[in-house]
C-alpha positions as CSV (number, residue, x, y, z in Angstrom):
1,M,0.1,0.1,0.5
2,S,0.9,3.2,-1.3
3,T,0.7,6.9,0.4
4,G,2.0,8.9,-2.0
5,P,5.3,9.7,-3.2
6,T,7.1,10.6,-0.9
7,G,10.6,12.2,-2.6
8,E,13.2,10.2,-0.9
9,I,15.3,8.4,-2.9
10,Y,17.3,5.3,-2.7
11,R,20.1,3.5,-4.4
12,V,21.2,0.6,-4.6
13,D,24.1,-0.7,-7.1
14,W,25.8,-4.0,-7.3
15,L,29.7,-3.8,-8.0
16,P,31.0,-6.0,-10.8
17,G,32.5,-9.3,-10.4
18,T,31.6,-9.3,-6.7
19,D,28.8,-9.7,-4.4
20,V,29.0,-6.2,-2.3
21,L,26.7,-4.1,-2.9
22,H,26.8,-0.2,-2.6
23,G,23.6,1.6,-1.2
24,T,23.1,5.5,-1.0
25,C,20.5,7.0,1.4
26,H,17.6,10.0,0.6
27,C,19.8,11.8,2.9
28,G,23.6,11.1,1.4
29,A,24.9,8.4,4.2
30,E,26.8,5.3,2.3
31,H,26.6,1.7,3.3
32,T,27.9,-1.6,1.8
33,T,27.5,-5.0,2.5
34,Q,26.8,-8.0,0.8
35,D,23.2,-9.1,2.3
36,P,20.0,-8.0,0.2
37,V,18.4,-7.7,3.6
38,E,20.7,-6.5,5.3
39,M,20.9,-3.6,3.0
40,W,16.8,-2.5,2.7
41,E,16.6,-3.1,6.8
42,W,19.7,-0.5,7.2
43,M,17.6,2.0,4.4
44,L,15.0,1.6,6.0
45,G,15.9,2.1,9.7
46,H,16.3,5.9,8.7
47,P,18.0,7.8,10.3
48,E,19.3,4.9,12.6
49,G,23.4,4.0,11.3
50,H,22.7,7.0,9.5
51,R,25.7,9.4,9.0
52,P,25.9,11.2,5.2
53,R,28.6,11.7,3.7
54,G,31.3,15.4,4.6
55,N,30.2,14.5,8.5
56,G,33.2,15.5,9.9
57,S,32.1,14.2,13.2
C-alpha cells in the first residue's frame, strides 16, 4: 500500500564481479554489504545508523 510519493530516493548498486551491494540513502549516507536484506533494513531504518557524507564528526 502506498500513500503517495515522498521524494525520498534510495539507490543500491551492485559492484560487478563481487557479491557486494553499495547503498546510498536519501540523506546521503552510504552502506556496503553482501546481504540484500541487511541493505534494505539499513535503508528503511533511517536515521538510525546513518551518517551522511561530509559529516566530519
